[in-house]
MARKOLMI-717505 format. One line per 4 residues: number of its first residue (from 1); their letters; for each residue x, y, z of C-alpha. Coordinates in steps of 0.25 Angstrom, whole numbers, plus 5000, padded with zeros to 4 digits. Example, Ala and Ser with C-alpha at 12.3 -4.5 7.8 and 13.67 -1.06 7.14 Angstrom:
1	as	5049,4982,5031 | 5055,4996,5029
This chain:
1	merp	5400,4733,4385 | 5389,4737,4377 | 5374,4734,4379 | 5373,4723,4368
5	elea	5384,4716,4374 | 5378,4717,4389 | 5365,4711,4384 | 5372,4700,4377
9	ssdd	5380,4696,4389 | 5367,4697,4398 | 5360,4688,4388 | 5371,4678,4388
13	amds	5371,4677,4404 | 5356,4675,4404 | 5357,4664,4393 | 5368,4657,4402
17	flek	5359,4658,4414 | 5347,4652,4407 | 5355,4640,4402 | 5361,4637,4416
21	fqsq	5347,4639,4422 | 5341,4628,4412 | 5352,4619,4414 | 5353,4619,4429
25	pysg	5339,4618,4436 | 5335,4628,4447 | 5337,4622,4461 | 5332,4632,4470
29	gfhe	5317,4631,4466 | 5305,4624,4474 | 5304,4609,4472 | 5291,4606,4465
33	dqwe	5286,4595,4475 | 5288,4604,4488 | 5288,4618,4483 | 5277,4622,4493
37	eefe	5285,4618,4505 | 5297,4626,4499 | 5289,4638,4497 | 5284,4638,4511
41	kipl	5299,4639,4516 | 5300,4653,4509 | 5296,4664,4520 | 5288,4672,4511
45	fmkk	5279,4660,4507 | 5278,4653,4521 | 5264,4651,4526 | 5269,4649,4540
49	apse	5282,4652,4546 | 5289,4641,4554 | 5288,4642,4569 | 5303,4641,4571
53	idpk	5312,4648,4560 | 5325,4641,4558 | 5335,4650,4551 | 5341,4638,4544
57	enpd	5329,4632,4538 | 5322,4645,4536 | 5333,4656,4534 | 5323,4665,4526
61	lacl	5313,4665,4537 | 5323,4667,4548 | 5328,4679,4541 | 5314,4685,4539
65	qsii	5311,4682,4554 | 5324,4690,4558 | 5320,4702,4550 | 5305,4702,4555
69	fdee	5310,4700,4570 | 5322,4709,4569 | 5324,4715,4583 | 5330,4728,4577
73	rspe	5316,4732,4572 | 5307,4741,4581 | 5299,4735,4592 | 5286,4739,4585
77	eqak	5290,4732,4572 | 5294,4719,4580 | 5281,4719,4588 | 5273,4720,4575
81	tykd	5281,4709,4569 | 5277,4700,4581 | 5263,4705,4581 | 5262,4701,4566
85	egnd	5268,4687,4570 | 5259,4685,4581 | 5247,4688,4572 | 5252,4678,4562
89	yfke	5253,4667,4573 | 5239,4672,4578 | 5233,4670,4564 | 5239,4656,4564
93	kdyk	5233,4653,4578 | 5246,4651,4584 | 5243,4659,4596 | 5254,4656,4605
97	kavi	5264,4661,4594 | 5256,4673,4592 | 5257,4676,4607 | 5272,4675,4606
101	syte	5273,4684,4594 | 5264,4695,4601 | 5272,4693,4614 | 5285,4696,4606
105	glkk	5279,4708,4600 | 5275,4714,4614 | 5289,4711,4619 | 5294,4721,4609
109	kcad	5288,4732,4617 | 5285,4741,4605 | 5280,4755,4608 | 5267,4753,4599
113	pdln	5255,4751,4609 | 5246,4747,4598 | 5255,4736,4593 | 5257,4731,4608
117	avly	5242,4731,4610 | 5240,4723,4597 | 5251,4713,4602 | 5244,4711,4615
121	tnra	5230,4710,4609 | 5235,4700,4599 | 5242,4692,4610 | 5230,4692,4618
125	aaqy	5222,4686,4606 | 5232,4675,4605 | 5232,4672,4620 | 5217,4672,4619
129	ylgn	5217,4661,4609 | 5227,4653,4617 | 5217,4654,4629 | 5226,4664,4637
133	frsa	5215,4673,4640 | 5221,4680,4652 | 5234,4683,4644 | 5225,4688,4633
137	lndv	5218,4697,4642 | 5231,4702,4648 | 5236,4706,4633 | 5223,4713,4629
141	taar	5224,4721,4642 | 5238,4725,4639 | 5233,4728,4625 | 5222,4738,4630
145	klkp	5232,4745,4639 | 5240,4749,4626 | 5227,4751,4618 | 5214,4752,4626
149	chlk	5205,4752,4614 | 5211,4740,4607 | 5198,4733,4604 | 5204,4719,4600
153	aivr	5211,4719,4614 | 5197,4722,4621 | 5190,4711,4613 | 5201,4701,4616
157	galc	5201,4705,4631 | 5186,4703,4632 | 5187,4689,4626 | 5198,4686,4636
161	hlel	5189,4691,4648 | 5177,4682,4642 | 5187,4670,4642 | 5191,4673,4656
165	knyg	5177,4674,4660 | 5179,4689,4664 | 5165,4692,4659 | 5164,4706,4666
169	eavn	5178,4710,4660 | 5174,4705,4646 | 5162,4714,4646 | 5171,4726,4651
173	wcde	5181,4724,4639 | 5169,4722,4629 | 5163,4735,4634 | 5177,4742,4633
177	glqi	5178,4737,4619 | 5164,4741,4615 | 5167,4755,4619 | 5178,4755,4608
181	date	5169,4748,4598 | 5154,4746,4602 | 5152,4737,4589 | 5164,4727,4592
185	kkll	5156,4713,4590 | 5166,4705,4598 | 5165,4714,4610 | 5150,4714,4609
189	emra	5149,4699,4609 | 5159,4697,4620 | 5152,4707,4629 | 5138,4700,4627
193	kadk	5145,4687,4630 | 5153,4692,4642 | 5141,4699,4648 | 5133,4686,4647
197	lkar	5144,4678,4653 | 5146,4688,4664 | 5132,4687,4669 | 5134,4672,4670
201	sirl	5147,4673,4678 | 5140,4676,4691 | 5146,4667,4702 | 5136,4658,4709
205	vsea	5138,4651,4722 | 5129,4639,4726 | 5126,4635,4740 | 5120,4622,4744
209	aged	5106,4624,4751 | 5106,4621,4765 | 5121,4621,4767 | 5126,4631,4778
213	edsa	5135,4642,4774 | 5148,4636,4776 | 5145,4623,4769 | 5139,4630,4757
217	segl	5151,4639,4755 | 5160,4627,4754 | 5152,4623,4741 | 5152,4637,4735
221	gelf	5156,4636,4720 | 5155,4645,4708 | 5144,4642,4699 | 5139,4648,4686
225	lngl	5125,4650,4681 | 5126,4639,4670 | 5121,4626,4675 | 5116,4632,4688
229	ssen	5103,4630,4694 | 5095,4644,4693 | 5086,4642,4705 | 5090,4647,4719
233	pyga	5086,4642,4733 | 5075,4653,4733 | 5068,4647,4721 | 5071,4659,4712
237	rlsv	5078,4656,4699 | 5088,4663,4690 | 5082,4668,4677 | 5088,4672,4664
241	ddqg	5082,4683,4655 | 5082,4683,4640 | 5096,4690,4640 | 5102,4680,4649
245	rlsw	5102,4689,4661 | 5098,4683,4675 | 5089,4686,4686 | 5093,4681,4700
249	pvlf	5086,4678,4713 | 5092,4688,4723 | 5092,4689,4738 | 5093,4702,4745
253	lype	5096,4701,4760 | 5093,4712,4771 | 5102,4708,4783 | 5097,4719,4792
257	yaqs	5083,4713,4792 | 5086,4699,4788 | 5077,4701,4776 | 5078,4698,4761
261	dfis	5073,4700,4747 | 5073,4689,4736 | 5073,4694,4722 | 5069,4682,4713
265	afhe	5074,4688,4700 | 5085,4699,4701 | 5089,4702,4686 | 5104,4702,4685
269	dsrf	5104,4716,4678 | 5095,4722,4689 | 5101,4732,4699 | 5100,4730,4714
273	idhl	5094,4744,4716 | 5083,4740,4707 | 5079,4729,4716 | 5081,4736,4729
277	mvmf	5072,4747,4724 | 5061,4737,4722 | 5063,4729,4734 | 5064,4742,4743
281	getp	5054,4750,4736 | 5045,4748,4748 | 5050,4747,4762 | 5051,4732,4766
285	swdl	5043,4728,4779 | 5056,4724,4786 | 5062,4738,4784 | 5057,4745,4796
289	eqky	5066,4756,4795 | 5063,4758,4780 | 5078,4760,4777 | 5079,4749,4765
293	cpdn	5078,4759,4754 | 5085,4756,4740 | 5094,4768,4742 | 5099,4763,4756
297	levy	5102,4749,4753 | 5115,4742,4750 | 5117,4729,4744 | 5128,4719,4747
301	fede	5132,4705,4744 | 5142,4696,4751 | 5153,4689,4745 | 5154,4674,4745
305	drae	5161,4673,4759 | 5151,4683,4765 | 5163,4691,4769 | 5162,4703,4761
309	lyqv	5151,4712,4756 | 5149,4719,4742 | 5140,4731,4741 | 5131,4730,4728
313	ppks	5129,4744,4721 | 5114,4745,4720 | 5114,4748,4705 | 5122,4735,4702
317	tllq	5115,4724,4694 | 5114,4710,4700 | 5123,4705,4689 | 5134,4715,4693
321	vlqh	5134,4710,4707 | 5133,4695,4704 | 5145,4697,4695 | 5153,4702,4707
325	prys	5165,4693,4709 | 5162,4692,4724 | 5147,4689,4722 | 5142,4674,4723
329	vkal	5128,4670,4720 | 5123,4660,4730 | 5111,4650,4728 | 5109,4658,4715
333	tpaf	5103,4670,4723 | 5111,4682,4724 | 5110,4689,4738 | 5113,4703,4743
337	lvcv	5113,4710,4756 | 5105,4723,4757 | 5105,4733,4768 | 5104,4748,4771
341	gssa	5117,4754,4769 | 5116,4765,4779 | 5110,4756,4790 | 5117,4752,4803
345	fcrn	5114,4738,4800 | 5121,4739,4786 | 5134,4745,4793 | 5134,4734,4804
349	ylrg	5132,4723,4793 | 5143,4728,4785 | 5153,4731,4796 | 5165,4722,4796
353	rkvh	5162,4717,4782 | 5170,4721,4769 | 5160,4728,4759 | 5164,4730,4745
357	qik	5157,4740,4736 | 5154,4734,4722 | 5156,4744,4711
């Protein structure tokens, strides 16, 4: 057949199609009154995928899902797909589903440590917003094992420690993050907050005046500075400086001679050795053997049950000791035992008692 005849045949076919199109209305289009709902059913234009995909109702979407989550793809590809899905849920603030997606990604056990670190860190963020701070902390810890310098994991770990009231650990995590990026604003703000809260988390024990030791111990309770009277039985008061740091009334006891010293304002950032140098710059009248010299002295505190002793490093600050988990402040007055370490009295005094060295 020659070209003119082919063109004529093609024109006849087109004319026939147009005549049929005009006489028979198109039935596959959108309905004018509900085109938006019908448009939403097309996967490409969906604003939000259904939570459960029924292959009968959404065959196109079910087909796409089977392609996306194809088990024949590599573990890395599958893990990344679940990560992206989790991120989408996270943006929608559907944190429970985000956790599920990130978990599925981790189950693929891909060989990419960076991807696994991101999955752990993102799951930690979702857990954090669900209020599961301990689970979130476990996840960021796992992320840091894979990627120690992962700054997002460090930031989220510090946040978790703040929520769990582990203020000392929050400070440590912030410091580690600031070694990576000294200008990270979130870490700087969190560190300042954690440091301030840490200073307020000292455990205080109240004793009723005039009660004997046994009856008083029955009423021991954990109190915190907020709302607590700042005056102690000795008449001295807690004071706060412009930076919010405390000065404490502190009692030093010398059991060898049944003597004591009372410091009305021991700043929490001051070191023990600094006060000992002042108190024993001159030999006290009761030290007949002249052995109570700052370099010879050892400082201890008793735990709440008075069963065990803890030796205080002379260069420690008061705040560092007050934050020790076994230290309890009674009657708003921290108290410490002082003796000459090389003396026979000290050896006899410590004999039979368990002594811990504070680092």
